[in-house]
MIDOSE-1310 file (N, C-alpha, C; in nm, 2 decimals, decimal comma, always signed):
residues 289
mtlq	+19,64/-0,77/+10,71/+19,71/-0,87/+10,79/+19,62/-0,99/+10,80; +19,68/-1,11/+10,79/+19,61/-1,23/+10,80/+19,63/-1,29/+10,94; +19,52/-1,32/+11,01/+19,52/-1,37/+11,14/+19,52/-1,52/+11,14; +19,61/-1,59/+11,21/+19,62/-1,73/+11,20/+19,54/-1,79/+11,32
teip	+19,46/-1,89/+11,30/+19,39/-1,96/+11,41/+19,48/-2,07/+11,46; +19,44/-2,12/+11,58/+19,53/-2,22/+11,64/+19,54/-2,35/+11,57; +19,42/-2,40/+11,53/+19,41/-2,53/+11,47/+19,47/-2,52/+11,33; +19,57/-2,61/+11,30/+19,63/-2,60/+11,16/+19,54/-2,64/+11,06
retf	+19,54/-2,57/+10,95/+19,45/-2,61/+10,84/+19,50/-2,73/+10,76; +19,42/-2,82/+10,73/+19,45/-2,94/+10,66/+19,35/-2,95/+10,54; +19,40/-3,01/+10,44/+19,31/-3,03/+10,33/+19,20/-3,14/+10,36; +19,09/-3,12/+10,30/+18,98/-3,22/+10,33/+19,02/-3,36/+10,30
gslv	+19,10/-3,38/+10,19/+19,14/-3,51/+10,15/+19,23/-3,57/+10,26; +19,32/-3,49/+10,32/+19,41/-3,55/+10,42/+19,34/-3,59/+10,54; +19,24/-3,51/+10,58/+19,16/-3,54/+10,70/+19,08/-3,67/+10,67; +19,02/-3,69/+10,56/+18,95/-3,81/+10,52/+19,04/-3,93/+10,52
akaf	+19,16/-3,92/+10,47/+19,26/-4,03/+10,47/+19,30/-4,07/+10,61; +19,32/-3,97/+10,70/+19,36/-4,01/+10,83/+19,24/-4,07/+10,90; +19,12/-4,02/+10,88/+19,00/-4,08/+10,94/+18,99/-4,23/+10,91; +19,01/-4,26/+10,78/+18,99/-4,40/+10,74/+19,10/-4,49/+10,77
rhrs	+19,20/-4,44/+10,84/+19,31/-4,52/+10,90/+19,28/-4,56/+11,05; +19,17/-4,50/+11,10/+19,13/-4,52/+11,23/+19,02/-4,63/+11,24; +19,05/-4,74/+11,31/+18,96/-4,86/+11,30/+18,82/-4,83/+11,36; +18,81/-4,75/+11,47/+18,68/-4,72/+11,53/+18,60/-4,64/+11,43
fvlg	+18,66/-4,54/+11,36/+18,59/-4,46/+11,27/+18,54/-4,54/+11,15; +18,63/-4,63/+11,10/+18,59/-4,71/+10,98/+18,47/-4,80/+11,02; +18,48/-4,87/+11,13/+18,37/-4,96/+11,17/+18,24/-4,88/+11,20; +18,25/-4,77/+11,27/+18,13/-4,69/+11,30/+18,07/-4,64/+11,17
fait	+18,16/-4,59/+11,08/+18,12/-4,53/+10,95/+18,05/-4,63/+10,87; +18,11/-4,75/+10,86/+18,05/-4,86/+10,78/+17,91/-4,90/+10,82; +17,90/-4,92/+10,95/+17,77/-4,96/+11,01/+17,66/-4,85/+10,99; +17,71/-4,72/+11,02/+17,61/-4,61/+11,00/+17,57/-4,60/+10,86
vlva	+17,66/-4,61/+10,77/+17,62/-4,60/+10,63/+17,52/-4,72/+10,59; +17,55/-4,84/+10,64/+17,46/-4,95/+10,62/+17,32/-4,92/+10,67; +17,31/-4,87/+10,79/+17,18/-4,84/+10,85/+17,11/-4,73/+10,77; +17,18/-4,63/+10,73/+17,13/-4,52/+10,65/+17,08/-4,57/+10,52
amat	+17,16/-4,66/+10,45/+17,12/-4,71/+10,32/+17,00/-4,80/+10,34; +16,99/-4,88/+10,45/+16,87/-4,96/+10,47/+16,74/-4,87/+10,48; +16,76/-4,76/+10,56/+16,65/-4,67/+10,58/+16,61/-4,60/+10,44; +16,71/-4,56/+10,37/+16,68/-4,50/+10,24/+16,61/-4,60/+10,14
lsfl	+16,66/-4,72/+10,14/+16,60/-4,82/+10,05/+16,46/-4,85/+10,08; +16,42/-4,83/+10,21/+16,28/-4,86/+10,25/+16,18/-4,77/+10,19; +16,23/-4,65/+10,14/+16,14/-4,56/+10,07/+16,09/-4,62/+9,94; +16,18/-4,70/+9,88/+16,16/-4,76/+9,75/+16,12/-4,90/+9,75
wtpy	+16,17/-4,98/+9,84/+16,14/-5,12/+9,84/+16,16/-5,18/+9,98; +16,08/-5,28/+10,01/+16,09/-5,36/+10,13/+16,05/-5,50/+10,09; +16,11/-5,61/+10,15/+16,08/-5,74/+10,11/+15,93/-5,77/+10,11; +15,85/-5,71/+10,21/+15,71/-5,74/+10,22/+15,64/-5,60/+10,25
ditr	+15,51/-5,60/+10,22/+15,42/-5,49/+10,25/+15,38/-5,50/+10,40; +15,42/-5,40/+10,48/+15,39/-5,42/+10,62/+15,25/-5,38/+10,66; +15,18/-5,32/+10,56/+15,04/-5,28/+10,59/+14,95/-5,40/+10,57; +15,00/-5,51/+10,51/+14,92/-5,63/+10,48/+14,94/-5,73/+10,59
lvis	+14,83/-5,76/+10,66/+14,83/-5,85/+10,77/+14,80/-5,99/+10,72; +14,89/-6,09/+10,75/+14,87/-6,23/+10,70/+14,87/-6,31/+10,83; +14,75/-6,33/+10,89/+14,74/-6,40/+11,02/+14,79/-6,54/+11,01; +14,78/-6,60/+10,89/+14,82/-6,74/+10,88/+14,97/-6,75/+10,89
dkml	+15,04/-6,64/+10,87/+15,19/-6,64/+10,88/+15,24/-6,58/+11,01; +15,16/-6,57/+11,11/+15,20/-6,50/+11,23/+15,30/-6,58/+11,31; +15,40/-6,51/+11,36/+15,51/-6,56/+11,45/+15,58/-6,67/+11,38; +15,61/-6,66/+11,26/+15,70/-6,76/+11,19/+15,84/-6,73/+11,23
apsa	+15,92/-6,84/+11,25/+16,06/-6,83/+11,29/+16,14/-6,78/+11,17; +16,26/-6,72/+11,19/+16,34/-6,68/+11,08/+16,37/-6,79/+10,98; +16,35/-6,76/+10,85/+16,37/-6,86/+10,74/+16,42/-6,79/+10,62; +16,43/-6,87/+10,51/+16,47/-6,81/+10,38/+16,37/-6,71/+10,33
ahwf	+16,24/-6,73/+10,36/+16,13/-6,65/+10,32/+16,12/-6,52/+10,40; +16,14/-6,54/+10,53/+16,14/-6,42/+10,62/+16,27/-6,43/+10,71; +16,37/-6,35/+10,67/+16,50/-6,36/+10,73/+16,49/-6,34/+10,88; +16,41/-6,25/+10,93/+16,40/-6,21/+11,07/+16,27/-6,26/+11,13
gtdh	+16,20/-6,35/+11,06/+16,07/-6,40/+11,11/+15,96/-6,30/+11,09; +15,84/-6,34/+11,15/+15,73/-6,25/+11,14/+15,67/-6,22/+11,28; +15,59/-6,12/+11,29/+15,53/-6,08/+11,42/+15,39/-6,15/+11,44; +15,32/-6,10/+11,54/+15,19/-6,16/+11,58/+15,08/-6,13/+11,48
fgrd	+15,11/-6,04/+11,38/+15,01/-6,01/+11,28/+15,06/-6,07/+11,14; +15,17/-6,14/+11,14/+15,22/-6,20/+11,02/+15,30/-6,10/+10,93; +15,34/-5,99/+10,99/+15,42/-5,89/+10,92/+15,57/-5,93/+10,92; +15,64/-5,90/+10,81/+15,78/-5,93/+10,80/+15,86/-5,84/+10,89
ilsm	+15,94/-5,89/+10,98/+16,01/-5,81/+11,08/+16,12/-5,73/+11,01; +16,19/-5,79/+10,92/+16,30/-5,72/+10,85/+16,24/-5,60/+10,78; +16,13/-5,61/+10,71/+16,06/-5,49/+10,65/+16,03/-5,38/+10,75; +15,98/-5,42/+10,87/+15,95/-5,33/+10,97/+16,07/-5,26/+11,03
imig	+16,18/-5,34/+11,04/+16,30/-5,27/+11,09/+16,36/-5,17/+10,99; +16,35/-5,21/+10,86/+16,39/-5,11/+10,76/+16,32/-4,98/+10,77; +16,18/-4,99/+10,78/+16,10/-4,87/+10,78/+16,12/-4,80/+10,92; +16,14/-4,88/+11,02/+16,16/-4,82/+11,16/+16,29/-4,74/+11,16
arns	+16,39/-4,79/+11,08/+16,52/-4,72/+11,08/+16,51/-4,57/+11,03; +16,43/-4,55/+10,93/+16,41/-4,42/+10,87/+16,34/-4,33/+10,97; +16,25/-4,38/+11,05/+16,18/-4,31/+11,15/+16,27/-4,27/+11,26; +16,35/-4,36/+11,31/+16,45/-4,33/+11,42/+16,55/-4,23/+11,38
iava	+16,61/-4,25/+11,25/+16,71/-4,16/+11,20/+16,65/-4,02/+11,19; +16,53/-4,01/+11,13/+16,47/-3,88/+11,11/+16,44/-3,80/+11,24; +16,39/-3,87/+11,34/+16,36/-3,81/+11,46/+16,49/-3,76/+11,53; +16,59/-3,85/+11,54/+16,72/-3,81/+11,60/+16,79/-3,70/+11,53
lvav	+16,79/-3,71/+11,39/+16,86/-3,61/+11,31/+16,80/-3,47/+11,33; +16,67/-3,46/+11,32/+16,60/-3,33/+11,33/+16,62/-3,28/+11,47; +16,61/-3,37/+11,57/+16,62/-3,32/+11,71/+16,76/-3,27/+11,74; +16,87/-3,33/+11,68/+17,00/-3,28/+11,70/+17,02/-3,15/+11,62
gigm	+16,95/-3,14/+11,51/+16,96/-3,01/+11,43/+16,90/-2,90/+11,51; +16,78/-2,93/+11,58/+16,72/-2,82/+11,67/+16,82/-2,78/+11,78; +16,87/-2,89/+11,85/+16,96/-2,86/+11,96/+17,08/-2,78/+11,92; +17,14/-2,82/+11,81/+17,26/-2,75/+11,76/+17,23/-2,61/+11,70
gigv	+17,12/-2,60/+11,63/+17,09/-2,48/+11,56/+17,06/-2,37/+11,66; +17,00/-2,40/+11,78/+16,97/-2,31/+11,88/+17,07/-2,30/+11,99; +17,12/-2,42/+12,03/+17,22/-2,42/+12,15/+17,35/-2,36/+12,12; +17,41/-2,39/+12,00/+17,54/-2,33/+11,96/+17,54/-2,18/+11,96
plgt	+17,45/-2,11/+11,89/+17,45/-1,97/+11,90/+17,43/-1,91/+12,04; +17,35/-1,98/+12,12/+17,33/-1,93/+12,26/+17,46/-1,95/+12,34; +17,52/-2,06/+12,32/+17,65/-2,09/+12,40/+17,76/-1,99/+12,36; +17,78/-1,97/+12,23/+17,88/-1,88/+12,19/+17,85/-1,74/+12,22
waaa	+17,72/-1,70/+12,21/+17,68/-1,57/+12,25/+17,71/-1,54/+12,40; +17,68/-1,64/+12,48/+17,70/-1,62/+12,63/+17,85/-1,61/+12,66; +17,93/-1,69/+12,59/+18,08/-1,68/+12,61/+18,13/-1,55/+12,56; +18,08/-1,49/+12,45/+18,12/-1,36/+12,40/+18,08/-1,25/+12,49
rggl	+17,96/-1,25/+12,54/+17,91/-1,14/+12,62/+17,96/-1,15/+12,76; +17,96/-1,27/+12,82/+18,00/-1,28/+12,96/+17,90/-1,22/+13,06; +17,94/-1,20/+13,18/+17,86/-1,12/+13,28/+17,73/-1,18/+13,31; +17,63/-1,10/+13,31/+17,49/-1,14/+13,35/+17,43/-1,23/+13,25
vdea	+17,46/-1,20/+13,12/+17,40/-1,29/+13,01/+17,45/-1,43/+13,03; +17,58/-1,45/+13,05/+17,64/-1,58/+13,06/+17,59/-1,65/+13,19; +17,58/-1,58/+13,30/+17,53/-1,63/+13,42/+17,38/-1,68/+13,41; +17,30/-1,59/+13,34/+17,16/-1,63/+13,33/+17,14/-1,75/+13,24
lmrl	+17,22/-1,76/+13,13/+17,21/-1,88/+13,05/+17,25/-2,01/+13,12; +17,35/-2,00/+13,20/+17,40/-2,12/+13,27/+17,30/-2,16/+13,38; +17,24/-2,07/+13,45/+17,14/-2,10/+13,55/+17,01/-2,16/+13,48; +16,98/-2,11/+13,36/+16,87/-2,17/+13,29/+16,90/-2,32/+13,24
ndlv	+17,03/-2,34/+13,20/+17,08/-2,47/+13,17/+17,07/-2,56/+13,29; +17,11/-2,51/+13,40/+17,10/-2,59/+13,53/+16,96/-2,63/+13,56; +16,87/-2,54/+13,53/+16,72/-2,57/+13,56/+16,67/-2,68/+13,47; +16,71/-2,68/+13,34/+16,67/-2,78/+13,25/+16,73/-2,91/+13,29
fafp	+16,86/-2,91/+13,32/+16,93/-3,04/+13,36/+16,88/-3,10/+13,49; +16,81/-3,02/+13,57/+16,76/-3,07/+13,70/+16,65/-3,17/+13,68; +16,59/-3,17/+13,56/+16,48/-3,27/+13,53/+16,54/-3,37/+13,43; +16,52/-3,50/+13,46/+16,57/-3,61/+13,37/+16,51/-3,58/+13,23
alls	+16,60/-3,59/+13,13/+16,56/-3,56/+12,99/+16,44/-3,65/+12,94; +16,45/-3,78/+12,97/+16,35/-3,87/+12,92/+16,22/-3,84/+12,99; +16,22/-3,82/+13,12/+16,10/-3,79/+13,19/+16,03/-3,66/+13,14; +16,11/-3,56/+13,11/+16,06/-3,43/+13,06/+16,00/-3,46/+12,92
aimi	+16,07/-3,54/+12,84/+16,02/-3,57/+12,70/+15,88/-3,64/+12,71; +15,87/-3,73/+12,81/+15,75/-3,80/+12,83/+15,64/-3,71/+12,87; +15,67/-3,61/+12,95/+15,57/-3,51/+13,00/+15,52/-3,43/+12,88; +15,62/-3,38/+12,79/+15,58/-3,30/+12,68/+15,49/-3,37/+12,58
taif	+15,53/-3,50/+12,55/+15,45/-3,57/+12,45/+15,32/-3,62/+12,51; +15,31/-3,63/+12,65/+15,19/-3,67/+12,71/+15,09/-3,55/+12,71; +15,15/-3,43/+12,72/+15,06/-3,31/+12,72/+15,01/-3,28/+12,58; +15,10/-3,28/+12,48/+15,07/-3,24/+12,34/+15,03/-3,35/+12,26
gpga	+15,04/-3,47/+12,31/+14,99/-3,59/+12,23/+15,10/-3,67/+12,17; +15,08/-3,80/+12,15/+15,19/-3,88/+12,09/+15,21/-3,85/+11,94; +15,32/-3,89/+11,89/+15,35/-3,87/+11,75/+15,50/-3,83/+11,73; +15,54/-3,86/+11,61/+15,68/-3,83/+11,57/+15,72/-3,69/+11,59
vnai	+15,63/-3,59/+11,55/+15,66/-3,45/+11,55/+15,68/-3,41/+11,69; +15,59/-3,45/+11,78/+15,61/-3,41/+11,92/+15,73/-3,47/+11,99; +15,76/-3,59/+11,94/+15,88/-3,66/+11,99/+16,01/-3,58/+11,95; +16,01/-3,53/+11,83/+16,12/-3,45/+11,78/+16,14/-3,33/+11,86
iaig	+16,02/-3,26/+11,88/+16,03/-3,13/+11,96/+16,08/-3,16/+12,10; +16,03/-3,27/+12,16/+16,06/-3,30/+12,30/+16,21/-3,33/+12,31; +16,26/-3,41/+12,22/+16,41/-3,45/+12,23/+16,49/-3,33/+12,19; +16,45/-3,25/+12,09/+16,52/-3,13/+12,05/+16,54/-3,03/+12,15
ifni	+16,43/-3,01/+12,23/+16,44/-2,91/+12,34/+16,55/-2,94/+12,44; +16,56/-3,07/+12,47/+16,66/-3,10/+12,57/+16,80/-3,13/+12,51; +16,81/-3,11/+12,38/+16,94/-3,10/+12,32/+17,00/-2,96/+12,32; +16,91/-2,86/+12,33/+16,96/-2,72/+12,33/+17,06/-2,69/+12,44
pvfa	+17,02/-2,72/+12,57/+17,12/-2,69/+12,67/+17,25/-2,77/+12,66; +17,24/-2,89/+12,61/+17,37/-2,97/+12,59/+17,46/-2,90/+12,50; +17,41/-2,86/+12,38/+17,50/-2,79/+12,29/+17,54/-2,65/+12,33; +17,45/-2,58/+12,41/+17,48/-2,45/+12,46/+17,60/-2,46/+12,56
rvar	+17,60/-2,56/+12,64/+17,70/-2,58/+12,74/+17,84/-2,61/+12,68; +17,83/-2,71/+12,58/+17,95/-2,75/+12,51/+18,01/-2,63/+12,43; +17,93/-2,56/+12,36/+17,98/-2,45/+12,28/+18,03/-2,34/+12,37; +17,97/-2,31/+12,48/+18,02/-2,21/+12,57/+18,15/-2,25/+12,63
agal	+18,16/-2,37/+12,68/+18,29/-2,42/+12,74/+18,40/-2,41/+12,64; +18,38/-2,46/+12,51/+18,48/-2,45/+12,41/+18,52/-2,31/+12,38; +18,42/-2,22/+12,37/+18,45/-2,08/+12,33/+18,53/-2,01/+12,44; +18,49/-2,04/+12,57/+18,56/-1,97/+12,68/+18,71/-2,00/+12,68
tiwp	+18,75/-2,12/+12,63/+18,89/-2,15/+12,62/+18,97/-2,08/+12,51; +18,89/-2,04/+12,41/+18,95/-1,97/+12,29/+18,96/-1,82/+12,30; +18,86/-1,76/+12,37/+18,86/-1,61/+12,38/+18,99/-1,55/+12,44; +19,06/-1,61/+12,53/+19,18/-1,54/+12,59/+19,30/-1,56/+12,50
reyi	+19,29/-1,64/+12,39/+19,41/-1,66/+12,31/+19,46/-1,54/+12,24; +19,59/-1,54/+12,20/+19,65/-1,42/+12,15/+19,59/-1,39/+12,01; +19,56/-1,48/+11,93/+19,51/-1,45/+11,80/+19,37/-1,39/+11,81; +19,30/-1,42/+11,91/+19,17/-1,35/+11,93/+19,19/-1,20/+11,97
laar	+19,29/-1,18/+12,06/+19,33/-1,05/+12,10/+19,37/-0,97/+11,98; +19,45/-1,03/+11,89/+19,49/-0,96/+11,77/+19,37/-0,93/+11,68; +19,28/-1,02/+11,67/+19,16/-0,99/+11,59/+19,08/-0,88/+11,64; +19,07/-0,87/+11,78/+19,00/-0,76/+11,84/+19,07/-0,62/+11,82
aagk	+19,20/-0,63/+11,82/+19,29/-0,51/+11,80/+19,27/-0,47/+11,65; +19,25/-0,56/+11,56/+19,23/-0,53/+11,42/+19,09/-0,47/+11,39; +19,01/-0,46/+11,50/+18,88/-0,40/+11,48/+18,76/-0,49/+11,45; +18,78/-0,62/+11,47/+18,68/-0,72/+11,44/+18,58/-0,72/+11,56
gktl	+18,45/-0,73/+11,53/+18,35/-0,74/+11,64/+18,34/-0,88/+11,69; +18,27/-0,90/+11,80/+18,26/-1,03/+11,87/+18,19/-1,13/+11,78; +18,09/-1,08/+11,70/+18,01/-1,17/+11,62/+18,10/-1,23/+11,51; +18,18/-1,14/+11,44/+18,27/-1,18/+11,34/+18,38/-1,27/+11,39
itve	+18,43/-1,24/+11,51/+18,54/-1,32/+11,57/+18,48/-1,46/+11,60; +18,36/-1,47/+11,64/+18,29/-1,60/+11,67/+18,28/-1,68/+11,55; +18,24/-1,62/+11,44/+18,22/-1,69/+11,31/+18,35/-1,73/+11,25; +18,45/-1,65/+11,25/+18,57/-1,67/+11,18/+18,67/-1,75/+11,26
hilp	+18,67/-1,74/+11,39/+18,78/-1,80/+11,48/+18,73/-1,90/+11,58; +18,61/-1,86/+11,65/+18,57/-1,95/+11,76/+18,50/-2,07/+11,71; +18,41/-2,06/+11,61/+18,34/-2,18/+11,56/+18,43/-2,28/+11,49; +18,52/-2,24/+11,41/+18,61/-2,34/+11,35/+18,70/-2,41/+11,45
niat	+18,73/-2,35/+11,56/+18,81/-2,41/+11,66/+18,74/-2,50/+11,76; +18,60/-2,49/+11,76/+18,52/-2,58/+11,85/+18,44/-2,67/+11,77; +18,46/-2,67/+11,63/+18,39/-2,76/+11,55/+18,40/-2,91/+11,58; +18,52/-2,95/+11,63/+18,54/-3,09/+11,66/+18,46/-3,12/+11,78
lllv	+18,45/-3,04/+11,88/+18,37/-3,06/+12,00/+18,22/-3,08/+11,96; +18,18/-2,99/+11,88/+18,04/-2,99/+11,84/+18,00/-3,11/+11,75; +18,10/-3,15/+11,67/+18,07/-3,27/+11,58/+18,07/-3,40/+11,66; +18,16/-3,41/+11,76/+18,16/-3,53/+11,84/+18,04/-3,53/+11,93
qgti	+18,00/-3,41/+11,99/+17,88/-3,41/+12,07/+17,76/-3,44/+11,99; +17,76/-3,40/+11,86/+17,65/-3,43/+11,77/+17,63/-3,57/+11,75; +17,73/-3,65/+11,73/+17,72/-3,79/+11,72/+17,67/-3,86/+11,84; +17,71/-3,81/+11,96/+17,66/-3,86/+12,09/+17,51/-3,83/+12,10
qfal	+17,47/-3,71/+12,08/+17,33/-3,67/+12,09/+17,25/-3,75/+11,99; +17,30/-3,78/+11,87/+17,23/-3,85/+11,77/+17,20/-3,99/+11,82; +17,30/-4,05/+11,88/+17,28/-4,19/+11,94/+17,18/-4,18/+12,05; +17,19/-4,08/+12,14/+17,09/-4,07/+12,25/+16,96/-4,04/+12,20
gila	+16,95/-3,96/+12,08/+16,82/-3,94/+12,02/+16,75/-4,06/+11,98; +16,83/-4,15/+11,92/+16,77/-4,28/+11,87/+16,72/-4,36/+11,99; +16,80/-4,36/+12,10/+16,75/-4,43/+12,23/+16,62/-4,36/+12,28; +16,62/-4,23/+12,28/+16,51/-4,16/+12,34/+16,38/-4,18/+12,25
easl	+16,40/-4,18/+12,12/+16,29/-4,21/+12,03/+16,23/-4,35/+12,05; +16,33/-4,45/+12,07/+16,28/-4,59/+12,10/+16,21/-4,60/+12,23; +16,26/-4,52/+12,33/+16,20/-4,52/+12,46/+16,06/-4,46/+12,46; +16,04/-4,35/+12,39/+15,91/-4,29/+12,37/+15,81/-4,38/+12,30
sylg	+15,86/-4,44/+12,19/+15,78/-4,53/+12,11/+15,74/-4,65/+12,20; +15,83/-4,70/+12,28/+15,80/-4,82/+12,37/+15,68/-4,78/+12,46; +15,68/-4,66/+12,50/+15,57/-4,61/+12,59/+15,45/-4,57/+12,52; +15,45/-4,58/+12,38/+15,34/-4,54/+12,30/+15,33/-4,39/+12,27
lgaq	+15,44/-4,32/+12,30/+15,43/-4,17/+12,28/+15,51/-4,12/+12,16; +15,57/-4,22/+12,08/+15,64/-4,18/+11,96/+15,56/-4,20/+11,84; +15,62/-4,24/+11,73/+15,55/-4,27/+11,60/+15,43/-4,36/+11,62; +15,32/-4,33/+11,56/+15,20/-4,41/+11,58/+15,18/-4,50/+11,47
ppmp	+15,10/-4,61/+11,49/+15,07/-4,71/+11,39/+15,00/-4,64/+11,27; +15,01/-4,68/+11,15/+15,08/-4,80/+11,11/+15,24/-4,79/+11,09; +15,29/-4,67/+11,12/+15,44/-4,65/+11,10/+15,51/-4,73/+11,21; +15,60/-4,82/+11,16/+15,67/-4,91/+11,26/+15,78/-4,82/+11,33
swgr	+15,81/-4,87/+11,45/+15,91/-4,81/+11,53/+15,98/-4,92/+11,61; +16,12/-4,90/+11,62/+16,19/-5,01/+11,69/+16,14/-5,02/+11,84; +16,11/-4,91/+11,90/+16,07/-4,91/+12,04/+15,94/-4,98/+12,05; +15,84/-4,95/+11,97/+15,71/-5,01/+11,98/+15,72/-5,16/+11,94
mlfe	+15,81/-5,20/+11,85/+15,83/-5,34/+11,82/+15,87/-5,42/+11,94; +15,96/-5,36/+12,03/+16,00/-5,42/+12,15/+15,88/-5,43/+12,25; +15,80/-5,33/+12,25/+15,68/-5,33/+12,34/+15,59/-5,44/+12,30; +15,56/-5,46/+12,17/+15,47/-5,56/+12,12/+15,53/-5,70/+12,15
aqtr	+15,66/-5,71/+12,15/+15,73/-5,84/+12,17/+15,74/-5,89/+12,31; +15,72/-5,80/+12,41/+15,75/-5,83/+12,55/+15,67/-5,94/+12,61; +15,54/-5,96/+12,56/+15,46/-6,06/+12,61/+15,47/-6,19/+12,53; +15,55/-6,19/+12,43/+15,56/-6,31/+12,34/+15,71/-6,36/+12,34
mtqa	+15,78/-6,33/+12,44/+15,92/-6,37/+12,44/+15,94/-6,52/+12,43; +15,86/-6,60/+12,50/+15,87/-6,74/+12,50/+15,83/-6,80/+12,36; +15,73/-6,74/+12,30/+15,67/-6,79/+12,18/+15,75/-6,75/+12,05; +15,79/-6,62/+12,05/+15,86/-6,57/+11,94/+15,97/-6,47/+11,98
pwma	+16,08/-6,52/+12,03/+16,19/-6,43/+12,09/+16,25/-6,34/+11,98; +16,24/-6,38/+11,85/+16,30/-6,30/+11,74/+16,23/-6,17/+11,73; +16,10/-6,16/+11,78/+16,03/-6,03/+11,77/+16,10/-5,92/+11,85; +16,17/-5,96/+11,96/+16,24/-5,87/+12,04/+16,39/-5,86/+12,01
ifpg	+16,45/-5,97/+11,97/+16,59/-5,98/+11,94/+16,64/-5,89/+11,83; +16,57/-5,89/+11,72/+16,61/-5,82/+11,60/+16,59/-5,67/+11,61; +16,48/-5,62/+11,66/+16,47/-5,47/+11,69/+16,57/-5,43/+11,79; +16,59/-5,51/+11,90/+16,68/-5,47/+12,00/+16,82/-5,46/+11,95
maiv	+16,86/-5,56/+11,86/+16,99/-5,56/+11,80/+17,01/-5,44/+11,71; +16,90/-5,40/+11,64/+16,91/-5,28/+11,55/+16,94/-5,15/+11,63; +16,88/-5,14/+11,75/+16,90/-5,02/+11,84/+17,05/-5,03/+11,89; +17,09/-5,14/+11,94/+17,22/-5,15/+12,00/+17,33/-5,13/+11,90
itvl	+17,32/-5,19/+11,78/+17,42/-5,18/+11,68/+17,43/-5,04/+11,63; +17,32/-4,97/+11,61/+17,32/-4,83/+11,56/+17,38/-4,74/+11,66; +17,34/-4,75/+11,78/+17,40/-4,66/+11,89/+17,55/-4,69/+11,90; +17,59/-4,81/+11,90/+17,73/-4,85/+11,91/+17,81/-4,79/+11,79
alnl	+17,75/-4,80/+11,67/+17,82/-4,75/+11,55/+17,84/-4,59/+11,56; +17,74/-4,52/+11,61/+17,75/-4,38/+11,62/+17,85/-4,34/+11,73; +17,86/-4,42/+11,84/+17,96/-4,39/+11,94/+18,10/-4,41/+11,88; +18,12/-4,52/+11,81/+18,25/-4,55/+11,74/+18,29/-4,44/+11,65
lgdg	+18,19/-4,39/+11,57/+18,21/-4,28/+11,48/+18,25/-4,16/+11,55; +18,19/-4,13/+11,66/+18,23/-4,01/+11,74/+18,37/-4,02/+11,79; +18,40/-4,14/+11,84/+18,54/-4,15/+11,89/+18,64/-4,14/+11,78; +18,61/-4,19/+11,66/+18,70/-4,18/+11,55/+18,72/-4,03/+11,51
iadn	+18,61/-3,96/+11,50/+18,61/-3,82/+11,46/+18,70/-3,74/+11,56; +18,67/-3,77/+11,69/+18,75/-3,69/+11,80/+18,90/-3,72/+11,78; +18,94/-3,84/+11,76/+19,08/-3,88/+11,76/+19,15/-3,82/+11,63; +19,07/-3,81/+11,52/+19,13/-3,77/+11,40/+19,13/-3,62/+11,37
ldpk	+19,03/-3,55/+11,43/+19,03/-3,41/+11,41/+19,09/-3,32/+11,53; +19,11/-3,39/+11,64/+19,17/-3,32/+11,75/+19,33/-3,33/+11,74; +19,40/-3,22/+11,72/+19,54/-3,22/+11,71/+19,61/-3,29/+11,83; +19,56/-3,27/+11,95/+19,62/-3,32/+12,07/+19,61/-3,48/+12,07
srrr	+19,49/-3,53/+12,02/+19,48/-3,67/+12,02/+19,57/-3,73/+11,91; +19,59/-3,66/+11,80/+19,68/-3,71/+11,69/+19,82/-3,72/+11,74; +19,86/-3,61/+11,82/+20,00/-3,62/+11,87/+20,02/-3,73/+11,97; +19,92/-3,76/+12,05/+19,93/-3,87/+12,15/+19,94/-4,00/+12,08
r	+19,88/-4,02/+11,96/+19,88/-4,14/+11,88/+20,02/-4,15/+11,81
């Protein structure tokens, strides 16, 4: 007997076609791809070598030679933003991977088991949420030392309860459904039901939450770097670029404008991407449209 899940199966091609008819998705996708391409290109080429200090070129205004100007050490800001992009993306991506890889199994397990296990997990989540995420990340990096790895661990730890709660909430709405009862009657265990029926039906929730946490991860990384707890010199970081620019706003405002724009545009693109994914993969949203 074949058990049908609630979400209708569509071909990958049809889902992609629908997604690219959604303006928010297209705009968010285009900007995200551009940022990712810029970060990837920085591994192979940047307009200037950022490890080379040219004091005679310090704080030059944007020009044909330096599109985004130079900083107080004569380094090209565009080159630094390109390299800073790969650092921000890597930190946020791995942190989301940690949160999703641990939080989703915990959340779905709690929903499947219920009772004391579910209650204990939720109380642990409440305990973690009682502390501001950024403050806790600052505490962790301050204890274990600054650096990209510790920033990833700090941000990843506080992604775990987010994904656990989202996965649990989504799973709890699926477990009472008739096709789940039919699967249990057919002799399937809770683990197999979770893999075959629960996870496919909450994939949209997890994907949208993933884009949100990715955007928040970039903000968190920038905040930690601004405080000197993220990636360390000579590795550029958007947050540290803002910190270095704050005392030079009147002399060289472009030192803060361009890194700030990079953060805002990237976070906005990810939010638009998440909205587009939610609207195109959620059957209820498609019906409303």
